[in-house]
C-alpha positions as CSV (number, residue, x, y, z in Angstrom):
1,X,54.5,97.5,44.1
2,X,51.7,96.3,46.3
3,X,54.1,94.0,48.1
4,X,56.6,96.8,48.7
5,X,53.9,99.1,50.1
6,X,52.6,96.5,52.6
7,X,56.1,95.5,53.6
8,X,57.0,99.1,54.3
9,X,53.9,99.7,56.4
10,X,54.5,96.7,58.5
11,X,58.2,97.6,58.9
12,X,57.3,101.1,60.1
13,X,54.7,99.6,62.5
14,X,57.5,97.4,64.0
15,X,59.8,100.3,64.5
16,X,57.2,102.5,66.1
17,X,56.4,99.7,68.5
18,X,60.1,99.2,69.2
19,X,60.0,95.4,68.5
20,X,62.3,93.2,66.5
21,X,61.2,93.2,62.8
22,X,61.9,90.9,59.9
23,X,63.7,92.5,57.0
24,X,64.8,90.8,53.7
25,X,68.4,90.4,52.9
26,X,68.2,90.6,49.1
27,X,71.7,89.7,48.3
28,X,71.6,86.5,50.3
29,X,67.9,85.9,49.6
30,X,67.0,85.1,53.2
31,X,65.3,86.7,56.1
32,X,67.4,87.8,59.0
33,X,66.3,89.0,62.4
34,X,67.4,92.6,63.4
35,X,66.6,94.5,66.6
36,X,65.1,97.8,65.7
37,X,66.5,99.5,68.9
38,X,70.0,99.3,70.2
39,X,70.2,98.5,73.9
40,X,72.5,100.7,75.9
41,X,73.3,99.5,79.4
42,X,74.3,102.2,81.8
43,X,73.2,103.4,85.3
44,X,70.1,105.5,85.2
45,X,69.5,108.3,87.7
46,X,67.9,107.0,90.9
47,X,66.1,108.8,93.6
48,X,68.4,107.0,96.1
49,X,70.5,108.7,98.7
50,X,73.5,107.5,100.8
51,X,75.4,108.7,103.9
52,X,78.6,110.8,103.3
53,X,80.8,113.3,105.0
54,X,80.6,116.6,102.9
55,X,81.5,120.3,103.0
56,X,79.3,123.1,101.7
57,X,82.1,125.7,101.7
58,X,85.8,125.9,102.6
59,X,86.9,126.5,106.0
60,X,88.0,124.8,109.3
61,X,86.5,121.7,110.9
62,X,83.1,123.3,111.5
63,X,82.5,123.1,107.8
64,X,82.4,119.3,107.9
65,X,78.8,117.9,107.7
66,X,77.4,114.4,108.0
67,X,74.5,113.8,105.8
68,X,72.3,110.8,104.9
69,X,71.0,112.6,101.9
70,X,73.9,112.6,99.4
71,X,72.8,111.4,95.9
72,X,74.0,107.9,95.0
73,X,76.7,108.1,92.3
74,X,75.8,106.9,88.8
75,X,77.9,105.7,85.9
76,X,78.2,108.4,83.3
77,X,81.1,106.9,81.1
78,X,81.5,103.3,79.8
79,X,85.0,103.0,81.6
80,X,83.6,103.7,85.1
81,X,82.8,101.4,88.1
82,X,80.9,101.9,91.2
83,X,82.5,100.7,94.4
84,X,80.7,100.0,97.7
85,X,83.1,101.5,100.3
86,X,84.2,99.1,103.0
87,X,87.0,101.3,104.3
88,X,88.4,104.9,103.6
89,X,91.0,107.0,105.1
90,X,92.0,110.7,105.6
91,X,95.1,112.2,104.3
92,X,96.7,115.6,104.6
93,X,95.4,116.5,101.2
94,X,91.8,116.1,102.5
95,X,92.5,118.5,105.4
96,X,94.0,121.0,102.9
97,X,91.1,120.7,100.4
98,X,88.7,121.4,103.3
99,X,90.4,124.7,103.7
100,X,90.3,125.5,100.0
101,X,93.8,124.6,99.0
102,X,94.1,124.0,95.2
103,X,90.4,124.9,94.6
104,X,91.4,127.1,91.5
105,X,93.2,124.3,89.7
106,X,90.8,121.5,90.8
107,X,87.7,123.5,89.7
108,X,89.5,124.1,86.3
109,X,89.9,120.3,86.0
110,X,86.2,119.7,87.0
111,X,84.9,122.3,84.6
112,X,87.5,123.3,82.0
113,X,85.1,125.3,79.9
114,X,83.8,127.3,82.9
115,X,80.2,126.4,82.2
116,X,79.2,126.0,85.8
117,X,78.8,128.8,88.3
118,X,81.1,129.4,91.1
119,X,80.6,127.0,94.1
120,X,79.0,124.2,92.0
121,X,81.6,121.8,93.4
122,X,79.6,121.6,96.7
123,X,78.5,119.6,98.4
124,X,82.0,118.2,98.1
125,X,82.9,114.7,99.5
126,X,86.3,114.4,100.9
127,X,88.5,111.2,101.0
128,X,91.0,109.9,98.5
129,X,91.6,106.2,99.6
130,X,89.0,103.5,99.2
131,X,88.9,99.7,99.6
132,X,85.7,98.0,98.9
133,X,83.7,95.8,96.5
134,X,82.7,96.5,92.8
135,X,78.9,96.9,92.6
136,X,78.5,98.0,88.9
137,X,80.7,98.2,85.8
138,X,80.4,100.4,82.6
139,X,80.1,98.8,79.2
140,X,84.0,99.0,78.5
141,X,85.1,97.6,81.7
142,X,86.5,94.1,81.2
143,X,89.1,93.8,84.0
144,X,86.6,93.9,86.8
145,X,83.2,92.4,87.6
146,X,80.6,93.0,90.4
147,X,81.8,91.4,93.6
148,X,85.5,92.0,93.0
149,X,87.4,93.3,96.0
150,X,89.3,96.4,94.9
151,X,91.3,99.3,96.1
152,X,91.9,102.8,94.6
153,X,93.0,106.4,95.1
154,X,90.6,108.9,93.7
155,X,91.9,112.0,92.1
156,X,91.3,115.2,94.2
157,X,89.0,116.8,91.4
158,X,86.5,114.0,91.8
159,X,84.0,113.3,94.6
160,X,85.7,111.5,97.5
161,X,85.4,108.2,99.3
162,X,84.0,109.2,102.7
163,X,80.6,108.0,101.6
164,X,78.8,104.6,101.1
165,X,79.5,104.4,97.4
166,X,82.0,106.1,95.0
167,X,82.3,106.1,91.2
168,X,85.8,105.9,89.7
169,X,87.4,105.3,86.3
170,X,88.3,101.6,85.7
171,X,92.0,102.6,85.0
172,X,92.2,104.1,88.5
173,X,91.2,100.8,90.2
174,X,93.2,97.6,91.1
175,X,92.3,94.3,92.7
176,X,92.9,94.6,96.5
177,X,95.9,92.7,97.9
178,X,94.8,89.4,99.1
179,X,96.9,89.6,102.3
180,X,95.3,92.9,103.6
181,X,92.0,93.5,105.1
182,X,89.8,96.4,103.8
183,X,90.9,98.6,106.7
184,X,94.6,98.0,106.0
185,X,94.3,98.4,102.3
186,X,92.5,101.8,102.6
187,X,95.6,103.2,104.3
188,X,97.8,102.8,101.3
189,X,96.7,103.8,97.8
190,X,97.2,107.7,98.0
191,X,100.5,107.8,99.7
192,X,101.7,104.7,97.7
193,X,100.9,106.2,94.3
194,X,102.4,109.6,95.4
195,X,105.6,107.9,96.3
196,X,105.6,105.6,93.2
197,X,105.0,108.6,91.0
198,X,108.1,110.3,92.5
199,X,110.4,107.3,92.5
200,X,109.4,105.5,89.4
201,X,107.6,107.8,87.0
202,X,109.7,110.9,87.7
203,X,112.8,109.5,89.3
204,X,113.2,106.7,86.8
205,X,114.0,104.0,89.5
206,X,112.7,100.5,89.2
207,X,113.5,96.9,90.4
208,X,116.0,96.5,87.6
209,X,118.2,99.6,88.0
210,X,118.0,100.4,91.8
211,X,120.2,97.8,93.3
212,X,123.2,99.3,95.2
213,X,122.1,103.0,94.6
214,X,122.4,105.3,97.5
215,X,119.0,106.9,98.4
216,X,118.2,109.7,100.8
217,X,114.6,110.2,102.0
218,X,113.9,113.6,103.7
219,X,110.7,113.4,105.9
220,X,111.0,109.7,106.1
221,X,108.5,109.0,108.9
222,X,105.3,110.2,107.0
223,X,103.1,108.1,104.9
224,X,105.0,108.7,101.7
225,X,108.3,108.4,103.4
226,X,107.6,105.1,105.0
227,X,106.3,103.6,101.8
228,X,109.3,104.9,99.9
229,X,111.7,103.2,102.3
230,X,110.0,99.8,101.9
231,X,110.0,100.1,98.0
232,X,113.7,101.2,97.9
233,X,114.7,98.2,100.1
234,X,112.6,95.8,98.1
235,X,114.6,97.0,95.1
236,X,117.9,96.5,97.0
237,X,118.9,100.2,97.4
238,X,120.9,101.6,100.3
239,X,118.5,103.9,102.2
240,X,119.4,106.9,104.5
241,X,116.3,108.3,106.3
242,X,116.0,111.7,108.0
243,X,113.3,111.9,110.7
244,X,112.7,112.7,114.3
245,X,114.2,110.6,117.1
246,X,110.8,109.3,118.1
247,X,110.2,107.9,114.7
248,X,113.7,106.3,114.3
249,X,112.7,102.8,115.5
250,X,110.0,102.8,113.0
251,X,112.0,103.6,109.9
252,X,114.7,101.2,111.1
253,X,112.1,98.5,111.3
254,X,111.0,99.2,107.8
255,X,114.6,98.7,106.6
256,X,116.4,102.1,106.6
257,X,120.2,101.5,106.6
258,X,121.1,104.9,108.2
259,X,118.7,107.1,110.3
260,X,119.6,110.8,110.9
261,X,117.7,112.6,113.6
262,X,117.0,116.1,112.3
263,X,116.7,117.5,115.8
264,X,120.1,116.2,116.9
265,X,122.2,118.9,115.3
266,X,123.1,120.3,111.9
267,X,121.5,117.8,109.5
268,X,123.4,119.2,106.4
269,X,126.7,118.5,108.1
270,X,125.7,115.1,109.2
271,X,124.7,114.1,105.7
272,X,127.8,115.7,104.1
273,X,129.9,113.2,106.2
274,X,128.2,110.3,104.3
275,X,129.0,109.3,100.8
276,X,127.1,111.2,98.0
277,X,123.6,110.1,97.0
278,X,122.2,108.9,93.7
279,X,118.6,109.8,94.4
280,X,116.9,112.1,96.9
281,X,113.2,112.2,97.7
282,X,112.3,115.4,99.5
283,X,108.9,115.4,101.5
284,X,109.9,118.5,103.5
285,X,110.5,121.3,101.0
286,X,111.2,124.9,102.0
287,X,114.9,125.8,102.6
288,X,115.9,122.1,102.4
289,X,116.5,122.0,98.7
290,X,119.0,124.9,99.0
291,X,121.5,122.5,100.4
292,X,120.1,119.0,99.7
293,X,121.1,119.0,96.1
294,X,124.7,119.4,97.0
295,X,124.5,115.9,98.5
296,X,124.1,114.3,95.1
297,X,126.8,112.7,92.9
298,X,127.6,115.3,90.3
299,X,127.5,114.3,86.6
300,X,126.3,110.8,87.3
301,X,122.6,111.1,86.5
302,X,121.8,111.6,90.1
303,X,118.2,113.0,90.7
304,X,116.5,115.1,93.3
305,X,112.7,114.8,93.3
306,X,110.6,117.0,95.6
307,X,106.8,116.5,96.4
308,X,106.5,120.0,97.9
309,X,105.8,122.4,95.0
310,X,104.1,125.9,94.7
311,X,101.8,124.7,91.7
312,X,98.5,124.8,93.4
313,X,99.3,127.7,95.7
314,X,100.4,129.8,92.7
315,X,97.1,129.2,91.0
316,X,95.1,130.0,94.1
317,X,97.1,133.2,94.7
318,X,97.5,134.4,91.1
319,X,94.8,132.8,89.1
320,X,95.0,130.1,86.4
321,X,97.0,132.0,83.7
322,X,99.5,133.9,85.9
323,X,99.8,130.9,88.3
324,X,100.7,128.5,85.5
325,X,103.2,131.1,84.1
326,X,104.8,131.6,87.4
327,X,105.0,127.9,88.0
328,X,106.6,127.2,84.6
329,X,109.2,129.9,85.2
330,X,110.0,128.5,88.6
331,X,110.5,124.9,87.7
332,X,112.1,125.7,84.4
333,X,114.8,128.1,86.0
334,X,115.5,125.6,88.7
335,X,115.8,122.6,86.4
336,X,118.3,124.5,84.1
337,X,120.3,125.8,87.0
338,X,120.8,122.4,88.6
339,X,121.3,120.7,85.2
340,X,124.4,122.9,84.6
341,X,125.7,121.9,88.0
342,X,125.5,118.2,87.1
343,X,122.2,117.0,88.7
344,X,118.7,116.5,87.8
345,X,116.0,118.6,89.5
346,X,112.3,117.3,89.3
347,X,108.9,118.0,90.7
348,X,106.5,115.0,91.4
349,X,102.7,114.8,92.0
350,X,100.2,112.2,93.0
351,X,99.1,110.1,90.0
352,X,96.1,107.9,90.0
353,X,96.8,104.6,88.4
354,X,95.4,101.1,88.6
355,X,98.3,99.6,86.8
356,X,100.8,101.1,89.5
357,X,98.5,99.7,92.2
358,X,98.7,96.2,90.5
359,X,102.5,96.3,91.0
360,X,102.2,97.6,94.5
361,X,99.7,94.9,95.3
362,X,102.1,92.2,94.1
363,X,104.9,93.7,96.5
364,X,102.4,93.6,99.4
365,X,101.3,90.0,98.7
366,X,105.0,89.0,98.5
367,X,105.7,90.6,101.9
368,X,107.9,93.3,100.6
369,X,105.6,96.1,101.7
370,X,103.8,96.3,105.1
371,X,100.8,98.3,106.3
372,X,100.8,100.0,109.7
373,X,97.1,101.0,109.7
374,X,95.7,101.5,113.2
375,X,92.2,100.1,114.2
376,X,89.4,102.1,112.7
377,X,88.7,105.5,114.3
378,X,87.3,108.7,113.1
379,X,89.1,112.0,113.4
380,X,87.9,114.2,116.5
381,X,86.0,116.5,114.3
382,X,83.9,113.6,112.9
383,X,83.2,112.0,116.2
384,X,79.7,111.3,117.1
385,X,78.2,110.7,113.8
386,X,77.2,107.2,112.8
387,X,79.4,105.5,110.1
388,X,78.2,104.7,106.7
389,X,76.7,101.2,106.5
390,X,79.7,98.8,106.6
391,X,82.3,101.5,106.2
392,X,85.5,102.3,108.2
393,X,87.3,105.6,108.4
């Protein structure tokens, strides 16, 4: 009993001092060394700041503010990585978010239990695309290590990339294409993943089933459209592109087989003179879908996918519950209506995915996809402020 008492006191002293202690493994009759405290490696809060472009409220360009006092991001979850931003880009979604577009849905995603008070998303950093270098990894991240060159598209409910550092989930990151500079790479992820989601995830097309299919791309000269043309051609589809005359040379250079100038006359009649299509990607929306679905091959599995949906606007206008109800009724009724007419009607959205970026990076490095990024320049509203250290916008 005396031995037990002495052993217990020494053991408690070791624990209190947070040192390794010696315990007895009675069933093996030998001493083993056990640490009394489990080490957890994660980023601790630091009194460190970084430069960033932020907004403190929704509005026009005047709400944009350059600051050098944005708190450095930290790792909160074991699957996250911190990226030092070498280049970032601005997309239409950033301009819309600056004005408050989608704020209701995005705030619900940020705070699903409504614990925080209204306006807690500010200061909000804009920017979705990033190309840079991994600085730190969470415990569960095994695919990346510090020093890796990576690219990613950050979901719109997270803090953006117009800053010196950004934290993202490991499953949203991919190794940067070796053939692209950081500036070139930063021009692709958001539009590429939006197009990939529409074509592959929603539309069901891939490199094994796309050969010979007739594809129509409405709004073909934008970021999503130009990327979609290249993917479809890489998969041996026949591509018809609708754009303005001044963009016709660009889309032809990217591989479009037929180009229709929407300003040259009745687009619907021009397209009806062509053979029916197997797949339509609509980047225009509005009244276009009232006639575009008639261009599909009936009862052949042909699919119409639009990226212009009222989902976020419905929630901004009607609130979460009524907005989701209205959205469900709209998409459900349209899907059923066109199904009975022999075609598939679908909505598509941006989807952050490192796995998809891996596939895209392979196509880039094989020369199947090309980047048309211009030399680094800041939008007019952001002129005059010094860039973040080493970062390009």
